[in-house]
C-alpha positions in Angstrom: 0.0 0.0 0.0 2.8 2.4 0.9 4.4 1.5 -2.4 1.2 2.4 -4.3 1.0 5.8 -2.5 4.6 6.5 -3.2 4.0 5.7 -6.9 1.0 8.1 -7.0 3.0 10.9 -5.4 5.9 10.4 -7.8 3.5 10.4 -10.7 2.0 13.7 -9.6 5.5 15.2 -9.4 6.3 13.9 -12.9 3.1 15.6 -14.2 4.1 19.0 -12.9 5.9 20.0 -16.1 2.8 19.3 -18.1 0.7 21.4 -15.8 3.2 24.2 -15.9 3.1 24.1 -19.7 -0.7 24.4 -19.7 -0.6 27.4 -17.4 2.3 29.2 -19.2 2.3 29.6 -22.9 3.1 32.3 -25.3 -0.7 33.0 -25.6 -0.8 33.8 -21.9 2.6 35.4 -21.6 1.9 37.9 -24.4 -0.9 38.9 -26.7 -1.0 40.1 -30.2 -3.9 42.4 -29.3 -1.7 45.1 -27.9 -0.8 48.3 -29.9 1.6 48.3 -32.8 3.7 51.3 -33.8 5.4 52.0 -37.1 7.9 54.9 -37.6 8.0 57.0 -40.8 11.0 59.3 -41.3 9.6 62.2 -43.3 12.2 64.7 -42.1 14.3 67.0 -44.3 18.0 66.9 -44.8 18.7 65.2 -41.5 20.9 62.4 -40.4 19.1 59.1 -39.5 17.2 58.9 -36.3 16.8 56.4 -33.4 13.5 55.8 -31.7 13.4 54.4 -28.1 10.5 53.1 -26.1 11.1 52.9 -22.4 14.8 53.5 -23.0 15.0 50.5 -25.3 15.6 50.9 -29.1 12.5 50.4 -31.2 14.2 51.3 -34.4 17.8 52.4 -35.1 19.4 54.6 -37.8 16.1 55.1 -39.7 17.0 57.1 -42.8 15.0 59.9 -44.4 12.4 58.4 -46.7 12.3 55.1 -44.9 9.8 53.4 -42.6 10.0 50.6 -40.0 7.7 47.6 -39.9 4.8 47.7 -37.4 6.3 46.8 -34.0 4.5 45.6 -31.0 4.8 48.0 -28.1 3.6 47.7 -24.4 0.1 48.7 -23.4 -0.5 51.7 -21.2 1.8 54.7 -20.8 5.2 54.5 -22.4 8.1 56.8 -22.6 8.9 57.7 -26.2 12.3 59.2 -27.1 13.4 60.4 -30.6 17.1 61.1 -31.2 19.5 61.9 -34.0 21.3 58.6 -34.6 23.9 58.3 -31.8 23.4 61.9 -30.9 21.1 64.6 -29.4 17.5 64.0 -28.4 14.9 65.6 -30.6 11.9 64.9 -28.4 10.9 62.9 -25.3 7.3 62.4 -24.3 5.0 60.0 -22.5 2.3 58.6 -24.7 -0.4 56.0 -24.6 -1.5 54.1 -27.6 -4.9 52.4 -28.1 -4.7 48.7 -27.4 -5.4 46.5 -30.4 -4.9 49.4 -32.8 -2.1 50.2 -35.3 -0.4 53.5 -35.3 2.2 55.5 -37.3 4.7 57.9 -35.8 5.4 60.4 -38.6 8.6 62.4 -38.0 8.4 66.0 -39.4 10.6 69.0 -39.9 14.4 68.9 -39.4 16.9 68.8 -36.6 16.3 72.5 -35.8 12.5 72.5 -36.1 11.4 69.0 -35.3 7.9 67.8 -34.8 5.9 64.6 -35.1 2.3 63.3 -35.3 0.9 59.9 -34.3 -1.9 58.7 -36.4 -4.2 55.7 -36.0 -4.1 53.3 -39.0 -6.7 51.0 -40.5 -4.7 47.9 -41.5 -7.7 45.8 -42.5 -7.7 44.8 -46.2 -10.4 46.2 -48.5 -13.0 44.0 -50.3 -11.9 41.7 -53.2 -11.4 43.6 -56.4 -10.3 46.7 -54.5 -7.1 48.4 -53.3 -7.2 51.3 -51.0 -4.7 54.1 -50.3 -4.5 57.2 -48.1 -2.3 60.2 -48.5 -0.1 61.8 -45.8 1.2 65.4 -46.3 4.6 65.6 -44.5 6.2 68.2 -46.8 8.9 70.4 -45.2 7.4 73.8 -46.4 4.0 73.1 -44.9 2.0 73.7 -48.0 -1.3 72.1 -48.8 -1.0 69.2 -51.3 -3.4 67.3 -53.6 -2.9 63.8 -55.0 -3.9 62.9 -58.5 -3.5 60.2 -61.1 -1.3 61.1 -64.1 -4.5 61.4 -66.3 -5.7 64.3 -64.0 -8.2 62.3 -61.9 -8.3 63.9 -58.5 -7.9 61.5 -55.5 -7.3 63.9 -52.6 -7.7 67.7 -52.8 -5.9 70.2 -50.7 -4.7 68.1 -47.8 -3.2 70.2 -45.0 0.3 69.8 -43.7 0.7 67.0 -41.1 -2.6 65.4 -42.0 -3.7 62.1 -43.5 -6.6 61.8 -45.9 -9.6 59.4 -45.9 -9.0 56.2 -47.8 -9.5 56.2 -51.6 -10.5 52.9 -53.2 -9.2 52.0 -56.7 -9.2 48.9 -58.9 -6.0 46.9 -58.5 -3.4 47.8 -61.1 -0.4 50.0 -61.9 -0.7 53.8 -61.4 1.2 57.0 -62.0 0.7 59.2 -59.0 1.2 63.0 -58.9 1.3 65.3 -55.8 0.6 69.0 -56.6 0.9 72.1 -54.5 -2.7 73.3 -54.0 -2.1 77.1 -54.5 -0.5 77.1 -57.9 -1.0 73.4 -59.0 2.7 73.1 -59.5 4.1 69.5 -59.4 5.5 68.5 -56.0 6.5 64.9 -56.7 5.5 62.0 -58.9 5.8 58.2 -58.8 5.5 56.1 -61.9 4.2 52.5 -62.1 3.1 52.1 -58.5 1.4 48.7 -58.2 -1.7 48.5 -56.1 -2.5 44.9 -55.4 -6.0 43.4 -54.8 -7.2 43.6 -51.2 -4.2 45.6 -50.1 -3.9 48.9 -48.2 -1.3 51.5 -49.0 -0.2 54.9 -47.7 1.4 57.5 -49.9 3.6 59.9 -48.0 4.7 63.3 -49.5 7.9 64.7 -48.0 10.7 67.1 -48.9 10.2 70.5 -50.6 8.6 71.6 -53.9 10.8 70.8 -56.8 12.7 68.2 -54.7 9.8 66.4 -53.2 9.4 62.6 -53.0 6.5 60.2 -52.7 6.8 57.1 -50.5 4.4 54.3 -51.5 4.1 52.0 -48.5 2.1 48.8 -48.4 0.3 47.8 -45.2 0.4 44.3 -43.8 -2.5 43.5 -41.4 -2.0 41.7 -38.2 -2.7 38.4 -39.8 0.3 38.8 -42.1 4.0 37.9 -41.4 5.2 38.0 -37.8 5.7 41.4 -36.3 9.5 42.1 -35.8 10.6 42.8 -32.3 12.0 46.2 -31.2 15.4 46.9 -32.5 15.0 44.9 -35.7 16.4 46.4 -39.0 14.4 49.2 -40.5 12.5 48.7 -43.8 13.0 50.8 -46.9 10.2 52.7 -48.6 10.0 53.0 -52.3 10.5 56.7 -53.3 10.7 58.8 -56.4 11.9 62.3 -56.9 9.8 65.2 -58.2 11.4 64.9 -61.6 9.8 61.4 -62.0 13.0 59.4 -61.8 12.8 55.7 -61.4 12.1 54.5 -57.9 15.1 54.4 -55.5 15.3 52.2 -52.5 15.9 53.6 -49.0 18.2 52.0 -46.5 17.3 48.9 -44.6 15.5 45.6 -45.2 12.6 45.2 -47.7 9.8 47.6 -47.8 7.7 48.2 -44.7 4.0 47.9 -44.6 2.0 50.9 -44.0 -1.6 51.5 -43.4 -2.7 55.1 -43.9 -5.2 56.6 -41.5 -8.3 58.5 -42.1 -7.5 60.9 -39.3 -4.3 62.0 -37.5 -3.9 63.2 -34.1 -2.8 66.8 -33.8 0.9 67.5 -33.9 2.4 66.5 -30.6 -0.8 65.0 -29.2 1.0 61.9 -28.2 -0.2 60.6 -24.9 1.0 57.6 -22.8 4.0 55.3 -22.9 4.9 52.1 -24.7 4.1 48.7 -23.2 6.8 47.2 -21.0 8.1 43.7 -21.8 11.5 44.2 -20.3 12.8 44.6 -23.9 11.0 47.9 -24.6 8.2 46.2 -26.4 6.1 43.1 -26.6 7.1 40.3 -28.9 4.9 40.0 -32.0 3.2 36.7 -32.7 -0.1 35.8 -34.2 -2.7 33.7 -32.5 -2.0 30.6 -34.6 1.7 30.7 -34.0 1.3 31.1 -30.3 -1.3 28.4 -30.1 0.9 25.9 -32.0 3.9 26.7 -29.8 1.7 26.3 -26.7 0.4 22.9 -27.9 3.9 21.8 -28.6 5.1 22.7 -25.1 2.2 20.8 -23.6 2.8 17.7 -25.7 6.5 17.8 -24.9 5.8 18.1 -21.2 3.3 15.2 -21.3 5.8 12.9 -23.0 8.4 13.9 -20.4 5.9 13.1 -17.6 5.0 9.7 -19.0 8.7 8.8 -19.4 9.2 9.9 -15.8 6.3 7.7 -14.6 7.7 4.6 -16.4 11.1 5.1 -15.0 9.7 5.6 -11.5 7.5 2.5 -11.8 10.5 0.4 -12.9 12.5 1.6 -10.0 9.7 0.9 -7.5 9.3 -2.6 -8.9 13.0 -3.3 -8.4 12.7 -1.9 -4.9 
């Protein structure tokens, strides 16, 4: 009888790893429903910048005309710091981002007159047979801009500086886009052969100055897309073209970032709380399916270990 009790007790001990795996899993340790933040560097003639969340790098050495991927950040208030790469701080502010929402941090101005806006993005794909895009006016001179197709069709009229337009839906295809200064209809920048794919969201960002302006065409990946990089991962390049209509040039960093444009932008410097704290300056991105698969694998591994432990213990008791 004592041997049976001892066997039961040892079996319970062997099952503890399995129970622990059930209680702890990536799904319980972290959630993909927290906020995400992408950084767009639309500054003018400035060295690359670093962005820190809770004193931990979110992106590093982000060049002008480049954008990061969407990165998971902590929920609640976070401390946001924007610095010239390896140098002086441009801004430090406590902000709070809406949980479950995607946001873009758009860097404006230059090192002497720096500002930024944080906009809420809609990264959901449009219906089949449709592509959608929004226009962001980040030009250095602060003039109102319009966005048109090369054939003259108006997409967005007179968008104010530091604002984002409503979404415009278009059939999938290749488009030549033109940004114009509202006052005199002079050309600000163009991009030729921009491919808008079916059920895909884009943001077109105008930055620079008239005559030397550029358009960044950024594709958004919704949360169900590829895994979200962790803070500090390489930045992503945006496709850009100069005002003269030159062929697209790549920015620095890894392949193009996804960007979802927003129908509305918060006012300049209306950032609120801080980024979520994971001990790394941000949460680790993972989709529900990936987290679930990893959790199941941990449980199965723990169960196998427990069964092997029980068999070994039983054999030892039998010998005893």
